[in-house]
C-alpha positions in Angstrom: 95.2 104.8 109.1 92.2 103.3 110.7 89.3 105.6 111.6 86.9 104.5 114.3 83.9 106.0 115.9 83.3 105.9 119.7 79.6 106.2 120.6 77.8 105.2 123.8 80.7 103.0 124.9 80.9 101.2 121.6 83.7 101.4 119.0 82.8 100.9 115.4 84.4 101.4 112.0 83.5 104.9 111.0 82.4 104.1 107.4 80.6 100.8 107.9 79.4 101.0 111.4 80.6 97.5 112.1 82.0 96.9 115.6 85.7 97.0 115.8 88.0 95.1 118.1 89.9 98.1 119.6 92.3 96.9 122.3 93.9 99.1 125.0 97.5 98.8 124.0 100.4 101.1 124.9 99.8 104.3 122.8 100.9 107.9 122.4 97.7 109.9 122.3 96.7 113.5 121.5 93.2 115.0 121.9 91.6 117.9 120.1 89.1 119.2 117.6 92.0 119.8 115.1 89.8 121.8 112.8 91.9 122.7 109.8 94.9 120.6 111.0 96.8 123.9 110.9 100.5 124.5 111.4 100.2 124.6 115.2 98.3 121.3 115.1 100.9 119.8 112.9 103.6 120.5 115.4 101.7 118.6 118.1 100.9 115.7 115.8 104.5 115.6 114.6 105.6 115.3 118.2 103.1 112.5 118.7 104.3 110.5 115.7 108.0 110.9 116.5 107.5 109.9 120.1 105.4 106.8 119.1 108.1 105.7 116.6 110.9 106.2 119.0 109.2 104.2 121.7 107.6 101.5 119.6 104.1 102.6 120.6 100.8 103.1 118.7 100.0 106.6 117.6 96.4 107.8 118.2 94.7 111.1 117.5 91.4 111.6 119.4 89.0 114.1 117.8 85.3 114.9 118.0 82.4 114.8 115.7 80.5 117.0 115.5 82.7 119.9 116.4 82.1 120.7 120.2 81.3 124.3 119.4 78.5 123.2 117.1 76.9 121.3 120.0 77.6 123.9 122.7 76.8 127.1 120.8 73.9 129.0 122.4 70.8 130.0 120.5 72.3 133.5 120.1 75.5 132.2 118.6 76.1 130.9 115.1 78.1 127.6 115.2 81.5 128.0 113.5 81.9 127.0 109.9 84.5 124.2 109.6 87.8 124.4 107.9 87.8 120.6 107.5 84.9 118.2 107.4 85.8 114.9 109.1 86.8 113.1 105.9 89.2 116.0 105.0 90.6 116.1 108.5 91.2 112.3 108.3 93.1 112.8 105.0 95.3 115.4 106.5 96.0 113.5 109.7 96.8 110.3 107.8 99.3 112.3 105.7 101.2 113.1 108.9 101.8 109.4 109.7 99.2 108.7 112.4 98.1 105.1 112.7 94.6 105.6 114.3 92.0 108.4 114.2 89.6 107.8 117.2 86.5 109.9 116.6 84.3 110.5 119.7 80.7 111.2 119.1 80.3 114.6 120.8 76.8 115.3 122.3 75.5 117.1 125.4 75.8 113.9 127.5 79.5 113.5 126.6 80.1 117.2 127.1 78.9 116.9 130.7 81.6 114.4 131.4 84.4 115.6 133.7 88.0 115.7 132.3 89.1 113.1 134.9 86.4 110.7 133.7 87.3 111.2 130.1 91.0 110.5 130.8 90.1 107.4 132.9 87.5 105.9 130.7 88.7 106.7 127.2 92.3 107.8 127.1 93.8 105.2 129.5 91.0 102.7 130.0 89.9 102.2 126.3 92.9 103.4 124.3 95.8 102.6 126.6 97.6 105.9 126.7 101.1 105.7 128.0 102.0 109.2 126.9 99.7 112.1 126.1 100.8 115.0 123.9 98.8 118.3 124.1 99.3 121.9 123.1 100.2 124.5 125.7 96.6 126.0 125.7 94.6 122.8 125.5 91.4 122.3 127.4 89.0 119.4 127.5 86.2 117.9 129.5 83.3 119.7 131.1 83.7 123.5 130.6 87.2 122.7 129.2 88.5 122.5 132.7 90.9 119.7 131.9 94.4 120.6 130.7 98.1 120.0 131.4 97.6 120.4 135.2 94.8 117.8 135.3 96.8 115.4 133.2 99.9 115.8 135.3 97.9 115.3 138.5 96.5 112.0 137.1 99.7 110.8 135.4 101.4 109.1 138.3 98.1 107.4 139.4 97.3 106.1 135.9 100.8 105.4 134.7 101.2 107.8 131.8 103.4 110.8 131.1 102.6 114.1 129.6 104.3 116.2 126.9 103.2 119.8 126.5 104.1 121.4 123.2 105.0 125.1 123.5 103.4 127.8 121.5 104.8 128.7 118.1 104.0 132.0 116.4 104.1 133.0 112.8 104.8 136.7 112.1 104.1 137.3 115.8 100.6 135.8 115.4 99.2 132.9 117.3 98.1 129.9 115.2 94.3 129.5 115.5 91.5 128.1 113.4 89.6 131.3 114.2 92.3 133.5 112.6 92.4 131.2 109.5 88.6 131.5 109.1 89.0 135.3 109.0 91.7 135.1 106.3 89.5 132.9 104.2 86.4 135.0 104.6 88.5 138.0 103.5 89.8 136.1 100.5 93.3 136.1 101.8 94.1 132.6 100.7 97.9 132.9 100.7 97.9 134.0 104.3 95.4 131.3 105.2 97.6 128.6 103.6 100.7 130.0 105.4 98.9 129.5 108.8 97.5 126.1 107.7 100.8 124.8 106.6 99.2 123.5 103.4 96.7 124.7 100.8 93.1 125.0 101.9 91.1 122.1 100.7 87.5 121.7 99.4 86.1 118.3 98.7 82.9 117.2 97.1 81.1 114.8 94.8 81.1 115.7 91.1 77.4 116.2 90.1 75.6 117.3 86.9 75.2 121.0 86.3 73.5 123.1 83.6 76.6 122.7 81.4 76.8 126.4 80.6 80.6 126.3 81.0 80.8 123.6 78.4 78.8 125.7 75.9 81.4 128.6 76.4 84.4 126.3 75.9 85.1 126.0 79.6 83.6 122.7 80.9 83.4 122.6 84.7 82.9 120.0 87.4 80.2 121.0 89.8 80.9 119.9 93.4 78.3 118.9 95.9 80.0 119.7 99.3 79.4 117.1 102.0 78.0 119.6 104.5 76.7 123.1 104.7 79.0 123.5 107.7 82.1 123.7 105.5 83.5 127.2 105.3 83.8 128.5 101.8 86.1 131.4 101.3 85.2 134.8 99.9 83.3 134.5 96.6 85.6 134.7 93.6 87.9 132.9 91.2 90.8 130.9 92.5 93.8 129.0 91.2 93.5 125.4 92.4 95.0 122.0 91.9 93.4 118.5 92.1 94.5 114.9 91.7 92.7 112.5 89.3 94.1 109.0 88.8 97.1 110.0 90.8 98.1 112.8 88.5 98.0 116.5 89.5 96.0 118.9 87.4 95.8 122.7 87.6 92.3 124.2 87.8 90.4 127.5 87.9 87.7 127.4 90.5 84.7 129.6 90.9 83.0 130.0 94.3 79.9 132.1 94.4 76.4 132.7 93.0 77.4 132.9 89.3 75.5 136.2 88.8 76.0 136.5 85.0 74.3 133.2 84.2 72.1 132.2 87.1 72.2 134.5 90.2 71.7 131.6 92.6 70.8 132.4 96.2 73.1 129.7 97.5 76.8 129.5 96.5 78.0 127.0 93.9 81.5 125.5 93.7 82.7 124.6 90.3 86.1 124.2 88.6 87.5 124.1 85.1 90.3 121.5 85.2 92.9 122.2 82.6 94.1 119.5 80.2 91.7 116.9 81.5 89.0 115.2 79.4 86.5 112.5 80.4 83.5 112.2 82.6 84.0 112.5 86.4 80.4 112.3 87.6 80.1 110.5 90.9 83.8 110.8 91.8 84.8 112.7 94.9 87.5 115.2 94.2 89.6 117.4 96.5 90.7 120.8 95.3 93.6 122.7 96.9 93.3 126.5 96.7 96.6 128.1 95.8 95.7 131.7 95.1 92.9 134.1 94.5 92.6 135.7 91.0 89.6 138.1 91.4 86.2 138.8 92.7 83.1 137.3 91.2 81.6 139.8 88.7 78.3 140.2 86.9 79.2 140.7 83.3 77.1 142.5 80.7 77.1 139.6 78.3 78.2 135.9 77.9 80.8 137.1 75.5 82.3 139.4 78.1 82.3 136.5 80.5 84.0 134.2 78.0 86.8 136.8 77.4 87.4 137.1 81.1 87.5 133.3 81.5 90.2 133.2 78.8 92.2 135.7 80.8 91.7 133.7 84.0 92.8 130.5 82.3 96.0 132.2 81.0 96.8 133.3 84.6 96.2 129.8 85.9 98.5 128.3 83.4 101.2 130.9 84.2 100.8 130.6 88.0 103.8 129.3 90.0 103.5 128.3 93.6 
């Protein structure tokens, strides 16, 4: 999957910044923030990919960076923490078979653009949309006034068709990124994963730590998360998995302030990867949270902490998805 960034009328490779030749060719397109790429999003993207394959068209997901609510939040509002940073979102969307991820730089100038202008200049004019797939409740353009009605009104004039994907509920609940954030902040990782349609992911670069875990017999990788906007779930110890060199490893991950050994003000993310030796510094690893074992606890002594870690490790080894 190619990832490109659209900014001020210019299309460039997202990672290098080099200009990209992006032609308007017949495409099936969907548009959205797609934070979390949850199960509802997956239904829309699945429709996109299937339609593109059946008609021999290019599949394109259009998303925004930064998240529109981060730009449009008022001074009295806290911008939302993100379920997926852009790199994570790209990984998930690519896994669903999409050919191109088209990232629009979202700023106040772009936000003021009308939905009709966005459709005309970007979706049809720049990308070449022949078919546009959206969710039943989708809104875009200035004040989110654009939606299925706007698209259908413009469809005949611009030569594209519109597919609206109906709502799907799980346990009588609507799929939403907001609901999933609530699950995560409550530590309800299994429910969050059910609504996501996949385990919640946390990615970061492996950096040097104080090596206290190694001294206790539980060496850990310390992750530097790419952005403070990433939502971390409720502090505690989690069962996780990660891939190194194409092989899956089970891990026990701690998210929190490590009150027994350091009592940090800001949260740390570290993981003890089972059955893996070797230095991983400088690598970017992605961990998938499978279950939550317990709250983070301040222990009376390092020995008490070590005993608990042994119990945690045993649970992680015995865990079955």
